[in-house]
PDB file as gemmi writes it, atoms N, CA and C in Angstrom:
CRYST1    1.000    1.000    1.000  90.00  90.00  90.00 P 1                      
ATOM      1  N   MET A   1     107.576  63.458  80.736  1.00  0.00           N  
ATOM      2  CA  MET A   1     108.067  64.425  81.705  1.00  0.00           C  
ATOM      3  C   MET A   1     109.345  65.079  81.194  1.00  0.00           C  
ATOM      4  N   ARG A   2     110.245  64.278  80.662  1.00  0.00           N  
ATOM      5  CA  ARG A   2     111.501  64.844  80.167  1.00  0.00           C  
ATOM      6  C   ARG A   2     111.262  65.745  78.967  1.00  0.00           C  
ATOM      7  N   LEU A   3     110.339  65.355  78.104  1.00  0.00           N  
ATOM      8  CA  LEU A   3     110.053  66.156  76.924  1.00  0.00           C  
ATOM      9  C   LEU A   3     109.448  67.508  77.306  1.00  0.00           C  
ATOM     10  N   THR A   4     108.529  67.499  78.290  1.00  0.00           N  
ATOM     11  CA  THR A   4     107.920  68.768  78.695  1.00  0.00           C  
ATOM     12  C   THR A   4     108.935  69.676  79.378  1.00  0.00           C  
ATOM     13  N   SER A   5     109.835  69.111  80.175  1.00  0.00           N  
ATOM     14  CA  SER A   5     110.833  69.960  80.826  1.00  0.00           C  
ATOM     15  C   SER A   5     111.778  70.580  79.803  1.00  0.00           C  
ATOM     16  N   ILE A   6     112.054  69.858  78.714  1.00  0.00           N  
ATOM     17  CA  ILE A   6     112.895  70.411  77.651  1.00  0.00           C  
ATOM     18  C   ILE A   6     112.138  71.485  76.891  1.00  0.00           C  
ATOM     19  N   LEU A   7     110.866  71.259  76.609  1.00  0.00           N  
ATOM     20  CA  LEU A   7     110.102  72.216  75.825  1.00  0.00           C  
ATOM     21  C   LEU A   7     109.751  73.482  76.614  1.00  0.00           C  
ATOM     22  N   PHE A   8     109.550  73.354  77.913  1.00  0.00           N  
ATOM     23  CA  PHE A   8     109.130  74.494  78.724  1.00  0.00           C  
ATOM     24  C   PHE A   8     110.270  75.189  79.460  1.00  0.00           C  
ATOM     25  N   ARG A   9     111.504  74.858  79.146  1.00  0.00           N  
ATOM     26  CA  ARG A   9     112.604  75.450  79.892  1.00  0.00           C  
ATOM     27  C   ARG A   9     112.822  76.910  79.537  1.00  0.00           C  
ATOM     28  N   GLY A  10     112.425  77.348  78.367  1.00  0.00           N  
ATOM     29  CA  GLY A  10     112.555  78.752  77.986  1.00  0.00           C  
ATOM     30  C   GLY A  10     113.950  79.074  77.496  1.00  0.00           C  
ATOM     31  N   PHE A  11     114.124  80.307  77.118  1.00  0.00           N  
ATOM     32  CA  PHE A  11     115.397  80.773  76.584  1.00  0.00           C  
ATOM     33  C   PHE A  11     116.250  81.311  77.731  1.00  0.00           C  
ATOM     34  N   LYS A  12     117.392  80.688  77.976  1.00  0.00           N  
ATOM     35  CA  LYS A  12     118.274  81.127  79.049  1.00  0.00           C  
ATOM     36  C   LYS A  12     119.641  81.454  78.476  1.00  0.00           C  
ATOM     37  N   ILE A  13     120.147  82.589  78.873  1.00  0.00           N  
ATOM     38  CA  ILE A  13     121.456  83.029  78.422  1.00  0.00           C  
ATOM     39  C   ILE A  13     122.475  82.642  79.486  1.00  0.00           C  
ATOM     40  N   PRO A  14     123.602  82.078  79.096  1.00  0.00           N  
ATOM     41  CA  PRO A  14     124.623  81.760  80.094  1.00  0.00           C  
ATOM     42  C   PRO A  14     125.320  83.025  80.591  1.00  0.00           C  
ATOM     43  N   GLY A  15     125.709  83.020  81.860  1.00  0.00           N  
ATOM     44  CA  GLY A  15     126.465  84.144  82.403  1.00  0.00           C  
ATOM     45  C   GLY A  15     125.585  85.297  82.835  1.00  0.00           C  
ATOM     46  N   ALA A  16     126.138  86.505  82.700  1.00  0.00           N  
ATOM     47  CA  ALA A  16     125.413  87.715  83.080  1.00  0.00           C  
ATOM     48  C   ALA A  16     124.337  87.991  82.043  1.00  0.00           C  
ATOM     49  N   ARG A  17     123.100  88.036  82.461  1.00  0.00           N  
ATOM     50  CA  ARG A  17     121.977  88.125  81.524  1.00  0.00           C  
ATOM     51  C   ARG A  17     121.802  89.508  80.918  1.00  0.00           C  
ATOM     52  N   PHE A  18     122.175  90.548  81.630  1.00  0.00           N  
ATOM     53  CA  PHE A  18     121.892  91.898  81.162  1.00  0.00           C  
ATOM     54  C   PHE A  18     123.153  92.629  80.712  1.00  0.00           C  
ATOM     55  N   LYS A  19     124.241  91.894  80.437  1.00  0.00           N  
ATOM     56  CA  LYS A  19     125.486  92.488  79.951  1.00  0.00           C  
ATOM     57  C   LYS A  19     125.965  91.710  78.738  1.00  0.00           C  
ATOM     58  N   GLY A  20     126.761  92.339  77.951  1.00  0.00           N  
ATOM     59  CA  GLY A  20     127.442  91.641  76.873  1.00  0.00           C  
ATOM     60  C   GLY A  20     126.725  91.665  75.543  1.00  0.00           C  
ATOM     61  N   LYS A  21     127.232  90.802  74.632  1.00  0.00           N  
ATOM     62  CA  LYS A  21     126.760  90.780  73.247  1.00  0.00           C  
ATOM     63  C   LYS A  21     125.344  90.216  73.135  1.00  0.00           C  
ATOM     64  N   VAL A  22     125.097  89.085  73.771  1.00  0.00           N  
ATOM     65  CA  VAL A  22     123.787  88.435  73.694  1.00  0.00           C  
ATOM     66  C   VAL A  22     123.069  88.692  75.015  1.00  0.00           C  
ATOM     67  N   ARG A  23     122.575  89.888  75.206  1.00  0.00           N  
ATOM     68  CA  ARG A  23     121.962  90.249  76.479  1.00  0.00           C  
ATOM     69  C   ARG A  23     120.454  90.372  76.347  1.00  0.00           C  
ATOM     70  N   MET A  24     119.790  90.234  77.466  1.00  0.00           N  
ATOM     71  CA  MET A  24     118.352  90.456  77.513  1.00  0.00           C  
ATOM     72  C   MET A  24     118.127  91.932  77.822  1.00  0.00           C  
ATOM     73  N   VAL A  25     117.284  92.569  77.081  1.00  0.00           N  
ATOM     74  CA  VAL A  25     116.986  93.978  77.288  1.00  0.00           C  
ATOM     75  C   VAL A  25     115.601  94.076  77.912  1.00  0.00           C  
ATOM     76  N   LYS A  26     115.528  94.764  79.038  1.00  0.00           N  
ATOM     77  CA  LYS A  26     114.234  94.924  79.701  1.00  0.00           C  
ATOM     78  C   LYS A  26     113.364  95.876  78.902  1.00  0.00           C  
ATOM     79  N   ARG A  27     112.085  95.586  78.873  1.00  0.00           N  
ATOM     80  CA  ARG A  27     111.143  96.460  78.190  1.00  0.00           C  
ATOM     81  C   ARG A  27     110.872  97.691  79.048  1.00  0.00           C  
ATOM     82  N   VAL A  28     110.670  98.806  78.386  1.00  0.00           N  
ATOM     83  CA  VAL A  28     110.360 100.044  79.093  1.00  0.00           C  
ATOM     84  C   VAL A  28     108.869 100.063  79.390  1.00  0.00           C  
ATOM     85  N   THR A  29     108.539 100.138  80.665  1.00  0.00           N  
ATOM     86  CA  THR A  29     107.141 100.146  81.088  1.00  0.00           C  
ATOM     87  C   THR A  29     106.772 101.536  81.609  1.00  0.00           C  
ATOM     88  N   PRO A  30     105.497 101.842  81.642  1.00  0.00           N  
ATOM     89  CA  PRO A  30     105.086 103.144  82.202  1.00  0.00           C  
ATOM     90  C   PRO A  30     105.483 103.309  83.671  1.00  0.00           C  
ATOM     91  N   ILE A  31     105.500 102.224  84.410  1.00  0.00           N  
ATOM     92  CA  ILE A  31     105.896 102.296  85.823  1.00  0.00           C  
ATOM     93  C   ILE A  31     107.364 102.687  85.936  1.00  0.00           C  
ATOM     94  N   ALA A  32     108.215 102.083  85.081  1.00  0.00           N  
ATOM     95  CA  ALA A  32     109.633 102.417  85.099  1.00  0.00           C  
ATOM     96  C   ALA A  32     109.858 103.875  84.705  1.00  0.00           C  
ATOM     97  N   LEU A  33     109.095 104.358  83.719  1.00  0.00           N  
ATOM     98  CA  LEU A  33     109.211 105.761  83.317  1.00  0.00           C  
ATOM     99  C   LEU A  33     108.792 106.700  84.450  1.00  0.00           C  
ATOM    100  N   ASN A  34     107.733 106.336  85.147  1.00  0.00           N  
ATOM    101  CA  ASN A  34     107.267 107.153  86.270  1.00  0.00           C  
ATOM    102  C   ASN A  34     108.312 107.179  87.389  1.00  0.00           C  
ATOM    103  N   ASP A  35     108.912 106.030  87.686  1.00  0.00           N  
ATOM    104  CA  ASP A  35     109.964 105.976  88.703  1.00  0.00           C  
ATOM    105  C   ASP A  35     111.151 106.847  88.309  1.00  0.00           C  
ATOM    106  N   LEU A  36     111.516 106.815  87.031  1.00  0.00           N  
ATOM    107  CA  LEU A  36     112.631 107.622  86.549  1.00  0.00           C  
ATOM    108  C   LEU A  36     112.310 109.115  86.661  1.00  0.00           C  
ATOM    109  N   ARG A  37     111.078 109.496  86.352  1.00  0.00           N  
ATOM    110  CA  ARG A  37     110.670 110.894  86.499  1.00  0.00           C  
ATOM    111  C   ARG A  37     110.762 111.334  87.959  1.00  0.00           C  
ATOM    112  N   ASN A  38     110.289 110.476  88.861  1.00  0.00           N  
ATOM    113  CA  ASN A  38     110.358 110.805  90.291  1.00  0.00           C  
ATOM    114  C   ASN A  38     111.803 110.953  90.751  1.00  0.00           C  
ATOM    115  N   ASP A  39     112.683 110.079  90.274  1.00  0.00           N  
ATOM    116  CA  ASP A  39     114.097 110.184  90.624  1.00  0.00           C  
ATOM    117  C   ASP A  39     114.685 111.498  90.132  1.00  0.00           C  
ATOM    118  N   PHE A  40     114.316 111.910  88.914  1.00  0.00           N  
ATOM    119  CA  PHE A  40     114.810 113.178  88.383  1.00  0.00           C  
ATOM    120  C   PHE A  40     114.286 114.366  89.192  1.00  0.00           C  
ATOM    121  N   LYS A  41     113.020 114.288  89.648  1.00  0.00           N  
ATOM    122  CA  LYS A  41     112.463 115.365  90.464  1.00  0.00           C  
ATOM    123  C   LYS A  41     113.207 115.485  91.797  1.00  0.00           C  
ATOM    124  N   ILE A  42     113.477 114.348  92.414  1.00  0.00           N  
ATOM    125  CA  ILE A  42     114.204 114.353  93.684  1.00  0.00           C  
ATOM    126  C   ILE A  42     115.609 114.911  93.488  1.00  0.00           C  
ATOM    127  N   GLU A  43     116.260 114.501  92.408  1.00  0.00           N  
ATOM    128  CA  GLU A  43     117.606 114.989  92.112  1.00  0.00           C  
ATOM    129  C   GLU A  43     117.601 116.501  91.874  1.00  0.00           C  
ATOM    130  N   GLU A  44     116.576 116.995  91.199  1.00  0.00           N  
ATOM    131  CA  GLU A  44     116.469 118.435  90.945  1.00  0.00           C  
ATOM    132  C   GLU A  44     116.270 119.211  92.247  1.00  0.00           C  
ATOM    133  N   LYS A  45     115.469 118.671  93.171  1.00  0.00           N  
ATOM    134  CA  LYS A  45     115.295 119.322  94.473  1.00  0.00           C  
ATOM    135  C   LYS A  45     116.614 119.370  95.237  1.00  0.00           C  
ATOM    136  N   ASN A  46     117.351 118.261  95.211  1.00  0.00           N  
ATOM    137  CA  ASN A  46     118.644 118.229  95.894  1.00  0.00           C  
ATOM    138  C   ASN A  46     119.605 119.258  95.309  1.00  0.00           C  
ATOM    139  N   MET A  47     119.631 119.370  93.986  1.00  0.00           N  
ATOM    140  CA  MET A  47     120.512 120.348  93.350  1.00  0.00           C  
ATOM    141  C   MET A  47     120.087 121.772  93.708  1.00  0.00           C  
ATOM    142  N   LEU A  48     118.786 122.014  93.841  1.00  0.00           N  
ATOM    143  CA  LEU A  48     118.302 123.332  94.241  1.00  0.00           C  
ATOM    144  C   LEU A  48     118.789 123.677  95.646  1.00  0.00           C  
ATOM    145  N   TYR A  49     118.710 122.705  96.565  1.00  0.00           N  
ATOM    146  CA  TYR A  49     119.187 122.944  97.925  1.00  0.00           C  
ATOM    147  C   TYR A  49     120.690 123.182  97.947  1.00  0.00           C  
ATOM    148  N   LEU A  50     121.417 122.503  97.088  1.00  0.00           N  
ATOM    149  CA  LEU A  50     122.864 122.706  97.054  1.00  0.00           C  
ATOM    150  C   LEU A  50     123.229 124.058  96.436  1.00  0.00           C  
ATOM    151  N   ARG A  51     122.447 124.515  95.480  1.00  0.00           N  
ATOM    152  CA  ARG A  51     122.729 125.807  94.847  1.00  0.00           C  
ATOM    153  C   ARG A  51     122.450 126.972  95.784  1.00  0.00           C  
ATOM    154  N   TYR A  52     121.382 126.883  96.573  1.00  0.00           N  
ATOM    155  CA  TYR A  52     121.001 127.963  97.477  1.00  0.00           C  
ATOM    156  C   TYR A  52     120.996 127.433  98.910  1.00  0.00           C  
ATOM    157  N   PRO A  53     122.139 127.441  99.575  1.00  0.00           N  
ATOM    158  CA  PRO A  53     122.196 126.886 100.929  1.00  0.00           C  
ATOM    159  C   PRO A  53     121.449 127.763 101.930  1.00  0.00           C  
ATOM    160  N   PHE A  54     121.118 127.171 103.060  1.00  0.00           N  
ATOM    161  CA  PHE A  54     120.360 127.861 104.098  1.00  0.00           C  
ATOM    162  C   PHE A  54     121.209 128.952 104.750  1.00  0.00           C  
ATOM    163  N   LEU A  55     122.510 128.672 104.947  1.00  0.00           N  
ATOM    164  CA  LEU A  55     123.415 129.621 105.579  1.00  0.00           C  
ATOM    165  C   LEU A  55     124.395 130.173 104.553  1.00  0.00           C  
ATOM    166  N   THR A  56     124.825 131.402 104.789  1.00  0.00           N  
ATOM    167  CA  THR A  56     125.880 131.945 103.941  1.00  0.00           C  
ATOM    168  C   THR A  56     127.212 131.356 104.386  1.00  0.00           C  
ATOM    169  N   LEU A  57     128.258 131.638 103.644  1.00  0.00           N  
ATOM    170  CA  LEU A  57     129.573 131.091 103.962  1.00  0.00           C  
ATOM    171  C   LEU A  57     130.080 131.626 105.299  1.00  0.00           C  
ATOM    172  N   GLU A  58     129.866 132.909 105.567  1.00  0.00           N  
ATOM    173  CA  GLU A  58     130.317 133.507 106.825  1.00  0.00           C  
ATOM    174  C   GLU A  58     129.547 132.930 108.011  1.00  0.00           C  
ATOM    175  N   GLN A  59     128.233 132.760 107.836  1.00  0.00           N  
ATOM    176  CA  GLN A  59     127.429 132.176 108.909  1.00  0.00           C  
ATOM    177  C   GLN A  59     127.858 130.741 109.186  1.00  0.00           C  
ATOM    178  N   SER A  60     128.168 130.023 108.140  1.00  0.00           N  
ATOM    179  CA  SER A  60     128.594 128.639 108.302  1.00  0.00           C  
ATOM    180  C   SER A  60     129.918 128.559 109.057  1.00  0.00           C  
ATOM    181  N   LYS A  61     130.860 129.450 108.729  1.00  0.00           N  
ATOM    182  CA  LYS A  61     132.151 129.457 109.432  1.00  0.00           C  
ATOM    183  C   LYS A  61     131.971 129.794 110.903  1.00  0.00           C  
ATOM    184  N   ALA A  62     131.127 130.788 111.198  1.00  0.00           N  
ATOM    185  CA  ALA A  62     130.882 131.167 112.588  1.00  0.00           C  
ATOM    186  C   ALA A  62     130.226 130.023 113.357  1.00  0.00           C  
ATOM    187  N   LEU A  63     129.311 129.326 112.707  1.00  0.00           N  
ATOM    188  CA  LEU A  63     128.630 128.210 113.363  1.00  0.00           C  
ATOM    189  C   LEU A  63     129.598 127.076 113.675  1.00  0.00           C  
ATOM    190  N   THR A  64     130.455 126.729 112.722  1.00  0.00           N  
ATOM    191  CA  THR A  64     131.417 125.653 112.976  1.00  0.00           C  
ATOM    192  C   THR A  64     132.388 126.036 114.077  1.00  0.00           C  
ATOM    193  N   LYS A  65     132.793 127.311 114.127  1.00  0.00           N  
ATOM    194  CA  LYS A  65     133.695 127.765 115.186  1.00  0.00           C  
ATOM    195  C   LYS A  65     133.030 127.631 116.553  1.00  0.00           C  
ATOM    196  N   GLU A  66     131.766 128.034 116.637  1.00  0.00           N  
ATOM    197  CA  GLU A  66     131.036 127.942 117.896  1.00  0.00           C  
ATOM    198  C   GLU A  66     130.840 126.486 118.317  1.00  0.00           C  
ATOM    199  N   LEU A  67     130.527 125.619 117.361  1.00  0.00           N  
ATOM    200  CA  LEU A  67     130.344 124.203 117.688  1.00  0.00           C  
ATOM    201  C   LEU A  67     131.640 123.576 118.169  1.00  0.00           C  
ATOM    202  N   LYS A  68     132.765 123.966 117.552  1.00  0.00           N  
ATOM    203  CA  LYS A  68     134.055 123.442 118.006  1.00  0.00           C  
ATOM    204  C   LYS A  68     134.342 123.882 119.432  1.00  0.00           C  
ATOM    205  N   ASN A  69     134.034 125.156 119.754  1.00  0.00           N  
ATOM    206  CA  ASN A  69     134.242 125.639 121.120  1.00  0.00           C  
ATOM    207  C   ASN A  69     133.396 124.853 122.111  1.00  0.00           C  
ATOM    208  N   GLN A  70     132.152 124.569 121.761  1.00  0.00           N  
ATOM    209  CA  GLN A  70     131.284 123.792 122.648  1.00  0.00           C  
ATOM    210  C   GLN A  70     131.824 122.379 122.830  1.00  0.00           C  
ATOM    211  N   GLU A  71     132.322 121.777 121.745  1.00  0.00           N  
ATOM    212  CA  GLU A  71     132.873 120.425 121.846  1.00  0.00           C  
ATOM    213  C   GLU A  71     134.094 120.413 122.754  1.00  0.00           C  
ATOM    214  N   VAL A  72     134.953 121.427 122.617  1.00  0.00           N  
ATOM    215  CA  VAL A  72     136.149 121.503 123.458  1.00  0.00           C  
ATOM    216  C   VAL A  72     135.747 121.655 124.916  1.00  0.00           C  
ATOM    217  N   LYS A  73     134.744 122.497 125.184  1.00  0.00           N  
ATOM    218  CA  LYS A  73     134.287 122.679 126.563  1.00  0.00           C  
ATOM    219  C   LYS A  73     133.748 121.378 127.148  1.00  0.00           C  
ATOM    220  N   GLN A  74     133.008 120.621 126.352  1.00  0.00           N  
ATOM    221  CA  GLN A  74     132.474 119.348 126.836  1.00  0.00           C  
ATOM    222  C   GLN A  74     133.592 118.357 127.122  1.00  0.00           C  
ATOM    223  N   ILE A  75     134.600 118.323 126.258  1.00  0.00           N  
ATOM    224  CA  ILE A  75     135.717 117.398 126.464  1.00  0.00           C  
ATOM    225  C   ILE A  75     136.477 117.768 127.731  1.00  0.00           C  
ATOM    226  N   VAL A  76     136.726 119.064 127.936  1.00  0.00           N  
ATOM    227  CA  VAL A  76     137.431 119.511 129.141  1.00  0.00           C  
ATOM    228  C   VAL A  76     136.623 119.163 130.384  1.00  0.00           C  
ATOM    229  N   LYS A  77     135.316 119.326 130.308  1.00  0.00           N  
ATOM    230  CA  LYS A  77     134.452 119.003 131.447  1.00  0.00           C  
ATOM    231  C   LYS A  77     134.524 117.515 131.792  1.00  0.00           C  
ATOM    232  N   LYS A  78     134.512 116.660 130.766  1.00  0.00           N  
ATOM    233  CA  LYS A  78     134.612 115.218 131.007  1.00  0.00           C  
ATOM    234  C   LYS A  78     135.953 114.847 131.621  1.00  0.00           C  
ATOM    235  N   VAL A  79     137.024 115.448 131.109  1.00  0.00           N  
ATOM    236  CA  VAL A  79     138.363 115.132 131.619  1.00  0.00           C  
ATOM    237  C   VAL A  79     138.496 115.568 133.067  1.00  0.00           C  
ATOM    238  N   THR A  80     137.996 116.752 133.399  1.00  0.00           N  
ATOM    239  CA  THR A  80     138.083 117.205 134.786  1.00  0.00           C  
ATOM    240  C   THR A  80     137.236 116.331 135.711  1.00  0.00           C  
ATOM    241  N   ALA A  81     136.093 115.869 135.232  1.00  0.00           N  
ATOM    242  CA  ALA A  81     135.268 114.978 136.055  1.00  0.00           C  
ATOM    243  C   ALA A  81     135.997 113.664 136.317  1.00  0.00           C  
ATOM    244  N   ILE A  82     136.672 113.146 135.303  1.00  0.00           N  
ATOM    245  CA  ILE A  82     137.432 111.903 135.483  1.00  0.00           C  
ATOM    246  C   ILE A  82     138.593 112.131 136.440  1.00  0.00           C  
ATOM    247  N   ASP A  83     139.273 113.282 136.311  1.00  0.00           N  
ATOM    248  CA  ASP A  83     140.388 113.587 137.208  1.00  0.00           C  
ATOM    249  C   ASP A  83     139.917 113.701 138.651  1.00  0.00           C  
ATOM    250  N   GLU A  84     138.779 114.352 138.867  1.00  0.00           N  
ATOM    251  CA  GLU A  84     138.255 114.481 140.227  1.00  0.00           C  
ATOM    252  C   GLU A  84     137.857 113.130 140.801  1.00  0.00           C  
ATOM    253  N   LYS A  85     137.357 112.261 139.938  1.00  0.00           N  
ATOM    254  CA  LYS A  85     136.918 110.946 140.410  1.00  0.00           C  
ATOM    255  C   LYS A  85     138.102 110.098 140.862  1.00  0.00           C  
ATOM    256  N   PHE A  86     139.196 110.162 140.106  1.00  0.00           N  
ATOM    257  CA  PHE A  86     140.335 109.299 140.398  1.00  0.00           C  
ATOM    258  C   PHE A  86     141.499 110.041 141.051  1.00  0.00           C  
ATOM    259  N   SER A  87     141.241 111.209 141.596  1.00  0.00           N  
ATOM    260  CA  SER A  87     142.327 111.941 142.246  1.00  0.00           C  
ATOM    261  C   SER A  87     142.702 111.234 143.544  1.00  0.00           C  
ATOM    262  N   ALA A  88     143.914 111.484 143.979  1.00  0.00           N  
ATOM    263  CA  ALA A  88     144.446 110.784 145.154  1.00  0.00           C  
ATOM    264  C   ALA A  88     144.069 111.540 146.423  1.00  0.00           C  
ATOM    265  N   LYS A  89     142.821 111.509 146.795  1.00  0.00           N  
ATOM    266  CA  LYS A  89     142.383 112.118 148.040  1.00  0.00           C  
ATOM    267  C   LYS A  89     142.653 111.132 149.168  1.00  0.00           C  
ATOM    268  N   SER A  90     142.975 111.671 150.322  1.00  0.00           N  
ATOM    269  CA  SER A  90     143.197 110.787 151.459  1.00  0.00           C  
ATOM    270  C   SER A  90     141.835 110.441 152.067  1.00  0.00           C  
ATOM    271  N   THR A  91     141.449 109.199 151.951  1.00  0.00           N  
ATOM    272  CA  THR A  91     140.176 108.756 152.509  1.00  0.00           C  
ATOM    273  C   THR A  91     140.444 107.683 153.547  1.00  0.00           C  
ATOM    274  N   ARG A  92     139.572 107.623 154.514  1.00  0.00           N  
ATOM    275  CA  ARG A  92     139.684 106.607 155.550  1.00  0.00           C  
ATOM    276  C   ARG A  92     138.562 105.596 155.378  1.00  0.00           C  
ATOM    277  N   ILE A  93     138.749 104.452 155.946  1.00  0.00           N  
ATOM    278  CA  ILE A  93     137.734 103.408 155.864  1.00  0.00           C  
ATOM    279  C   ILE A  93     136.471 103.856 156.596  1.00  0.00           C  
ATOM    280  N   VAL A  94     136.633 104.618 157.644  1.00  0.00           N  
ATOM    281  CA  VAL A  94     135.482 105.113 158.396  1.00  0.00           C  
ATOM    282  C   VAL A  94     134.613 105.996 157.496  1.00  0.00           C  
ATOM    283  N   ASP A  95     135.254 106.816 156.689  1.00  0.00           N  
ATOM    284  CA  ASP A  95     134.489 107.679 155.785  1.00  0.00           C  
ATOM    285  C   ASP A  95     133.778 106.864 154.704  1.00  0.00           C  
ATOM    286  N   GLN A  96     134.414 105.807 154.261  1.00  0.00           N  
ATOM    287  CA  GLN A  96     133.810 105.006 153.199  1.00  0.00           C  
ATOM    288  C   GLN A  96     132.648 104.152 153.702  1.00  0.00           C  
ATOM    289  N   LEU A  97     132.706 103.755 154.970  1.00  0.00           N  
ATOM    290  CA  LEU A  97     131.681 102.860 155.508  1.00  0.00           C  
ATOM    291  C   LEU A  97     130.716 103.562 156.464  1.00  0.00           C  
ATOM    292  N   LYS A  98     130.663 104.883 156.442  1.00  0.00           N  
ATOM    293  CA  LYS A  98     129.803 105.597 157.393  1.00  0.00           C  
ATOM    294  C   LYS A  98     128.318 105.377 157.126  1.00  0.00           C  
ATOM    295  N   HIS A  99     127.958 104.954 155.918  1.00  0.00           N  
ATOM    296  CA  HIS A  99     126.544 104.701 155.630  1.00  0.00           C  
ATOM    297  C   HIS A  99     126.046 103.431 156.320  1.00  0.00           C  
ATOM    298  N   LEU A 100     126.969 102.627 156.846  1.00  0.00           N  
ATOM    299  CA  LEU A 100     126.572 101.392 157.522  1.00  0.00           C  
ATOM    300  C   LEU A 100     126.336 101.588 159.022  1.00  0.00           C  
ATOM    301  N   ARG A 101     126.601 102.756 159.512  1.00  0.00           N  
ATOM    302  CA  ARG A 101     126.451 103.008 160.942  1.00  0.00           C  
ATOM    303  C   ARG A 101     124.988 102.970 161.358  1.00  0.00           C  
ATOM    304  N   ILE A 102     124.790 102.516 162.570  1.00  0.00           N  
ATOM    305  CA  ILE A 102     123.474 102.607 163.188  1.00  0.00           C  
ATOM    306  C   ILE A 102     123.632 103.348 164.513  1.00  0.00           C  
ATOM    307  N   THR A 103     122.539 103.749 165.081  1.00  0.00           N  
ATOM    308  CA  THR A 103     122.615 104.666 166.229  1.00  0.00           C  
ATOM    309  C   THR A 103     122.631 103.950 167.575  1.00  0.00           C  
ATOM    310  N   GLU A 104     123.172 102.775 167.632  1.00  0.00           N  
ATOM    311  CA  GLU A 104     123.270 102.108 168.926  1.00  0.00           C  
ATOM    312  C   GLU A 104     124.528 102.599 169.640  1.00  0.00           C  
ATOM    313  N   ASP A 105     124.499 102.553 170.957  1.00  0.00           N  
ATOM    314  CA  ASP A 105     125.591 103.108 171.749  1.00  0.00           C  
ATOM    315  C   ASP A 105     126.907 102.381 171.521  1.00  0.00           C  
ATOM    316  N   TRP A 106     126.864 101.073 171.407  1.00  0.00           N  
ATOM    317  CA  TRP A 106     128.105 100.316 171.281  1.00  0.00           C  
ATOM    318  C   TRP A 106     128.759 100.515 169.917  1.00  0.00           C  
ATOM    319  N   ASP A 107     128.003 101.052 168.916  1.00  0.00           N  
ATOM    320  CA  ASP A 107     128.541 101.188 167.565  1.00  0.00           C  
ATOM    321  C   ASP A 107     128.993 102.617 167.252  1.00  0.00           C  
ATOM    322  N   VAL A 108     128.662 103.561 168.107  1.00  0.00           N  
ATOM    323  CA  VAL A 108     128.990 104.961 167.844  1.00  0.00           C  
ATOM    324  C   VAL A 108     130.462 105.192 168.130  1.00  0.00           C  
ATOM    325  N   ILE A 109     131.146 105.835 167.194  1.00  0.00           N  
ATOM    326  CA  ILE A 109     132.560 106.170 167.383  1.00  0.00           C  
ATOM    327  C   ILE A 109     132.627 107.549 168.016  1.00  0.00           C  
ATOM    328  N   LYS A 110     133.388 107.647 169.115  1.00  0.00           N  
ATOM    329  CA  LYS A 110     133.475 108.924 169.824  1.00  0.00           C  
ATOM    330  C   LYS A 110     134.835 109.517 169.674  1.00  0.00           C  
TER     331      LYS A 110                                                      
END                                                                             
């Protein structure tokens, strides 16, 4: 058992296997070449989109300005809603509990 484990252990490099002076070099396979070609095609498409953008510079500036205005309007709307919710309105307990009323004579406030 010990002899077979020594004979079948294979060649192992200490440390980082794919770096340095005594490194293992992966073989180039057709699958790896195909993957590399696909990566280059994707990169070329991305560069094409970057070279010819969908919007011109002026259109892009106008769009960002409009989006900022919409964002500001939404923020103002949220702040005003919060202010209205927590404003110091004078409320009475009767107004807060009016949903509990029933239509019996002894419970009606006159």
